[in-house]
C-alpha positions in Angstrom: 111.6 92.9 124.0 110.9 91.1 127.2 108.8 88.0 126.9 106.8 87.7 130.2 105.3 84.4 128.8 102.2 83.9 130.9 98.9 83.2 129.2 96.3 85.9 128.4 93.7 83.9 130.3 95.9 83.7 133.4 96.6 87.5 133.2 92.8 88.2 132.8 92.1 85.9 135.8 94.6 87.7 137.9 93.3 91.1 137.0 89.7 90.1 137.7 90.6 88.7 141.0 92.7 91.7 142.0 90.0 94.0 140.7 87.2 92.2 142.7 89.3 92.1 145.8 90.1 95.8 145.4 86.5 96.7 145.0 85.6 94.8 148.1 88.4 96.5 149.9 87.1 100.0 149.0 83.6 98.9 150.0 84.8 98.1 153.5 87.3 100.9 153.8 85.0 103.4 155.5 83.4 100.8 157.8 86.4 98.9 159.2 90.1 98.8 159.7 91.1 100.6 156.4 91.9 98.6 153.4 95.5 99.1 152.3 96.4 100.1 155.9 100.1 99.2 156.3 99.5 98.0 159.9 96.8 95.6 158.9 97.8 91.9 158.1 95.3 92.0 155.2 95.2 94.2 152.2 91.4 94.4 152.4 91.3 95.3 156.1 89.1 93.8 158.7 85.7 93.8 156.9 84.1 96.1 159.5 85.5 93.9 162.3 83.9 90.8 160.8 87.3 89.1 160.1 88.5 89.5 163.7 85.1 88.4 165.0 85.2 85.2 162.9 88.7 84.5 164.0 87.7 84.8 167.6 85.0 82.2 166.9 87.5 79.9 165.2 87.1 80.7 161.5 90.2 82.0 159.8 90.3 82.7 156.1 93.3 83.6 153.9 93.9 84.6 150.3 97.6 84.8 149.7 99.6 85.7 146.5 103.2 85.0 145.5 104.6 86.4 142.2 108.1 85.9 140.9 109.9 87.5 137.9 113.2 86.2 136.6 115.3 87.8 133.8 118.6 86.3 132.4 121.0 89.2 132.5 124.0 87.2 131.4 125.1 83.7 130.4 123.1 80.6 130.7 122.2 78.1 127.9 120.5 80.7 125.7 121.9 84.2 125.8 118.7 85.7 124.3 117.6 88.0 127.1 114.0 87.9 128.2 111.9 87.9 131.4 109.4 85.4 132.7 106.7 85.6 135.4 105.2 82.9 137.6 102.7 83.2 140.3 100.5 81.4 142.8 97.2 82.2 144.5 96.4 80.3 147.7 92.9 80.3 149.2 92.5 78.6 152.6 90.5 78.3 155.7 91.7 77.2 159.2 89.1 76.0 161.6 89.6 75.9 165.4 87.3 73.0 166.2 87.7 73.6 170.0 86.0 77.0 169.6 83.5 75.8 166.9 82.5 72.4 168.1 84.0 72.1 171.6 86.5 69.5 170.5 89.6 70.0 172.7 92.8 70.8 170.8 91.3 69.9 167.4 92.0 71.8 164.1 91.0 71.5 160.4 92.8 73.1 157.4 91.7 73.3 153.8 93.8 75.1 151.1 93.4 75.3 147.3 96.3 76.7 145.2 96.5 77.9 141.6 99.8 78.3 139.8 100.4 80.1 136.5 103.2 81.4 134.3 106.6 80.3 133.0 110.1 79.9 134.3 113.3 81.5 133.0 115.3 78.4 134.0 113.6 76.0 131.7 115.1 77.1 128.4 117.3 80.2 129.0 119.4 79.1 132.0 119.4 75.3 131.7 120.2 73.0 128.8 116.7 71.7 127.9 118.1 68.3 126.9 118.8 67.5 130.5 117.1 70.2 132.4 118.3 71.7 135.7 118.3 71.0 139.4 117.5 74.4 140.9 114.9 76.9 139.6 115.3 80.7 139.6 111.6 81.0 140.3 110.6 78.5 143.0 106.9 79.2 142.7 106.9 77.6 139.2 106.5 73.9 139.0 104.4 70.7 139.6 102.0 71.7 136.8 100.6 75.2 136.3 97.2 74.3 137.5 94.7 74.3 140.4 95.2 71.9 143.2 93.9 70.7 146.5 97.0 71.4 148.6 95.8 70.8 152.1 92.9 69.0 153.6 93.8 67.7 157.1 92.5 67.2 160.6 94.8 67.6 163.6 94.2 66.4 167.1 96.4 66.8 170.2 96.4 64.6 173.3 98.0 64.4 176.8 98.3 68.2 177.4 99.3 68.7 173.7 102.4 66.4 174.0 101.0 64.0 171.4 100.0 65.6 168.1 98.4 63.5 165.3 97.6 64.9 161.8 95.8 63.0 159.1 94.4 63.9 155.6 96.0 65.3 152.5 99.3 67.3 152.7 102.9 67.1 151.6 106.0 65.9 153.5 107.7 69.2 153.6 104.9 70.7 155.6 106.2 68.9 158.7 109.4 67.2 157.8 112.7 68.9 156.7 110.7 72.2 156.8 112.4 75.4 155.9 111.2 79.0 155.2 110.7 80.3 151.6 111.9 83.9 151.6 114.5 83.3 148.9 113.4 83.0 145.3 115.9 80.3 144.1 114.5 76.8 144.8 117.9 75.8 146.4 117.1 78.1 149.3 113.4 77.6 149.6 111.3 75.0 151.4 112.0 71.4 152.2 115.1 70.5 150.2 114.6 66.7 150.2 111.7 67.2 147.9 113.9 69.1 145.5 116.4 66.3 145.1 114.1 63.2 145.3 111.0 64.9 143.8 109.9 61.7 142.2 108.9 60.3 145.6 108.8 63.2 148.0 106.1 65.7 147.0 106.3 69.2 148.5 103.7 72.0 148.3 101.5 72.4 146.3 101.0 68.7 145.7 99.1 66.7 148.4 98.7 63.0 149.1 97.0 60.9 151.7 99.2 61.1 154.8 99.5 60.5 158.5 102.0 62.4 160.8 102.5 61.6 164.5 104.5 64.0 166.7 105.4 63.6 170.4 107.1 66.3 172.6 109.7 64.6 174.7 110.4 68.0 176.3 109.1 71.5 175.6 112.1 72.0 173.3 112.5 68.6 171.8 110.1 66.5 169.7 110.2 63.4 167.5 107.8 62.7 164.7 107.1 59.9 162.2 105.0 59.9 159.1 103.5 57.7 156.4 102.8 59.3 152.9 101.1 57.8 149.9 103.7 57.5 147.1 101.5 58.0 144.0 103.1 59.6 140.9 99.7 60.2 139.4 99.2 63.0 142.0 101.7 65.0 140.1 99.6 65.0 136.9 98.1 68.3 135.9 94.7 66.8 135.6 94.8 65.2 139.1 94.8 68.3 141.3 91.7 67.1 143.1 92.2 63.4 142.9 91.2 61.6 146.1 91.4 58.0 145.1 94.5 55.8 145.8 94.7 54.4 142.3 98.3 54.5 141.0 99.9 54.1 144.5 103.2 52.4 144.3 104.2 52.4 147.9 104.8 54.7 150.9 107.3 57.3 152.0 108.1 56.9 155.7 110.0 59.8 157.2 111.2 60.1 160.8 112.7 63.2 162.3 114.1 64.7 165.6 113.6 68.4 166.1 115.2 70.6 168.8 114.0 74.2 169.2 116.2 75.7 171.9 116.8 79.3 172.9 120.6 79.9 173.0 121.4 83.0 174.9 117.8 83.8 174.7 117.7 83.6 170.9 115.5 81.1 169.0 116.9 78.2 167.0 115.7 75.1 165.3 117.8 72.0 164.5 116.5 69.0 162.5 117.8 65.5 161.7 115.8 63.0 159.7 115.7 59.9 157.6 113.3 58.8 154.9 112.5 55.4 153.4 110.5 54.7 150.3 108.9 51.2 150.0 108.3 51.6 146.3 110.6 50.0 143.7 113.2 52.3 142.2 115.4 51.9 139.1 119.2 51.9 139.1 120.6 55.0 137.4 123.4 53.2 135.6 123.5 49.4 135.7 121.3 46.6 134.3 120.4 43.4 136.2 123.8 41.9 135.1 125.8 44.8 136.6 126.6 46.3 133.2 125.9 49.8 131.9 122.3 49.6 130.7 122.8 52.3 128.1 125.4 50.1 126.4 123.8 46.7 126.9 120.3 47.7 125.9 118.9 45.8 128.8 116.5 47.2 131.3 117.9 49.1 134.3 117.9 46.9 137.3 115.4 47.4 140.0 115.9 48.2 143.7 113.3 47.3 146.3 113.5 50.7 148.1 115.0 54.2 148.2 116.3 56.1 151.2 118.2 59.2 152.4 118.9 61.5 155.3 118.8 65.3 156.0 120.1 67.8 158.5 119.0 71.4 159.0 119.9 74.2 161.4 118.6 77.8 161.9 119.8 80.0 164.7 119.5 83.7 165.5 122.9 84.8 166.8 122.4 88.6 167.5 119.6 90.9 168.5 118.9 94.5 169.4 118.0 95.3 173.0 115.1 97.5 171.7 113.7 94.7 169.5 114.7 91.1 169.8 113.2 90.2 166.5 115.9 92.2 164.8 119.3 90.8 164.3 121.4 88.2 162.4 120.4 84.6 161.9 122.4 81.8 160.2 121.2 78.6 158.6 122.5 75.5 156.9 120.9 72.5 155.3 122.3 69.2 153.9 120.8 66.1 152.3 122.3 62.8 151.2 120.6 60.2 149.0 120.8 56.7 147.7 123.6 56.5 145.1 122.2 53.5 143.2 118.8 55.1 142.4 119.0 58.9 142.7 120.5 61.5 140.3 121.6 63.7 143.2 123.7 62.0 145.8 124.3 65.1 148.1 123.4 68.7 148.5 124.5 71.4 151.0 123.6 75.1 151.5 124.2 77.8 154.0 123.3 81.4 154.4 122.5 84.4 156.6 119.5 86.7 157.1 119.6 90.0 158.9 116.2 91.4 160.0 115.8 95.1 160.7 119.0 96.4 159.1 118.0 100.1 159.6 116.0 101.8 162.4 113.9 103.4 159.8 113.3 100.0 158.1 112.9 97.8 161.1 110.9 95.1 159.4 113.0 94.8 156.2 115.4 91.9 155.8 118.6 91.1 153.9 119.5 87.5 152.9 122.5 85.8 151.2 123.0 82.1 150.6 125.2 79.6 148.7 124.3 76.1 147.6 126.1 73.1 146.0 124.2 70.3 144.2 126.3 67.3 143.4 125.3 64.7 140.8 125.7 61.0 141.5 128.8 59.8 139.5 126.8 56.8 138.3 124.2 59.1 136.9 126.9 61.0 135.0 128.4 57.7 133.7 125.0 56.7 132.4 124.9 59.9 130.2 128.4 59.1 128.9 127.4 55.5 128.2 124.3 56.7 126.3 126.4 59.0 124.1 128.8 56.2 123.5 126.0 53.8 122.5 124.7 56.4 120.0 128.2 57.4 118.8 127.5 61.1 119.7 130.4 63.1 121.1 129.8 66.7 120.0 128.0 68.9 122.6 126.4 70.9 119.8 124.8 67.7 118.4 121.0 67.8 119.3 121.3 64.1 120.1 124.1 64.6 122.6 123.2 64.0 126.3 125.3 66.4 128.3 126.9 64.7 131.4 126.1 66.5 134.6 128.4 67.1 137.6 128.0 69.9 140.1 125.9 73.1 140.1 126.6 76.0 142.4 124.0 78.7 143.2 124.1 82.0 145.1 121.4 84.5 145.9 121.3 88.0 147.5 118.0 89.7 148.2 116.7 92.7 150.0 113.2 92.4 151.4 111.2 95.6 151.5 108.4 95.4 154.0 106.0 97.7 152.3 103.1 96.8 154.6 102.2 94.0 157.0 100.4 92.5 154.0 103.0 93.1 151.4 106.7 92.3 151.0 108.7 92.8 147.9 112.2 91.2 147.6 114.4 92.2 144.6 117.2 89.7 144.2 120.3 88.7 142.2 121.1 85.1 141.5 124.3 83.6 140.2 124.5 80.0 139.0 127.7 78.3 138.1 127.5 75.3 135.7 123.7 75.5 135.4 122.2 72.0 135.5 125.7 70.7 136.4 126.7 71.1 132.7 130.2 72.5 132.4 129.5 73.6 128.8 126.7 76.0 129.8 127.9 79.5 130.6 127.5 80.7 134.2 124.3 82.7 134.6 123.4 86.0 136.3 119.6 86.4 136.9 117.7 89.3 138.2 114.5 88.5 140.1 111.7 90.1 142.1 109.5 88.2 144.6 106.2 89.6 145.8 104.4 88.1 148.7 101.0 89.5 149.7 97.9 88.6 151.8 94.5 89.9 150.8 
């Protein structure tokens, strides 16, 4: 029997919220833009015009939902087939302070998120002794809890050329940004945060931060940032922590972004570098340059951590009748410090076609491939640990499986049910899950639901 593995309390909370929102929707149905109207951006309609009226005055409110199911059809660490479900509610408000207070080019954003559920990757796909790198359900993670995800003020100057944002938010909101239509984490969001997650905190985690952006031309801008590096922000009980206690340093990213129109079609190209000022541990050697797992000495310390990234998205075809329809290509790559990071490089590439059929002009099809490469020093550390404990049999619970390279692929079809609802069934294939050659290649079926109330 499938084990959907989310708590009874979480299920009840979801049903109550959906029920309450549905009741509100029916209450406004006869008075406003109909609830459940496929042309409305909101499931619950326009609240008798109140929603549009508030937006005109500068008040925009959102309640979004993302749900993801994953089932291990074949392979993986544990062949016992089951299904898991993870989800996230996001409640937010965006305030146009120019309309509300008369402050030119000023904005404020507040968002709270709640994550629930379980992930098929944790114990079915990956060997739990070492875990994995990607996740078949990207919405799972960073503690299944409620968090303050955004609380920032943004101000523009000099005819909007200079843009300053300050408050609480994550690096991936502005730097190394990438859409999240795929369900596998290797193709969703800022990839730097997936491979140096100990210092770079993506959504839904927030920290105190400052980002400064300057448009050199209408199509080219440079930006720099400073983000609090505080591991305590990751703790489940610190979703609303505002104090700086536990801060170890700062993450300082810098990025150049080009947004041209090539042959009239939009593109985005990013190149960036990050530097962490906090101390980091070597993944293999002690202070004497020997394998720490064998010597028993503490791993040597580095004064910083750094890496680079590159990203590209480009629409390459369009239809004369609708320029939003057509083929787009994308690619991303990251490279990281080999002394202190488990992953030394990552690459992915893929294609998305929007509007594949005239009758389904808002549907989309996506396919992508990714390669995650483990730092050889990190792999040597696992081998040294096994040697130190005289454990050489993979089936021994004390064995620490050495990790090498993981490959992921995903194919999805996005069904645009309504402007407020998209459902994306998908198939994922993972070769050497967690980079462990002894784990069988895995085939996963998934469904991603994105809705706005």
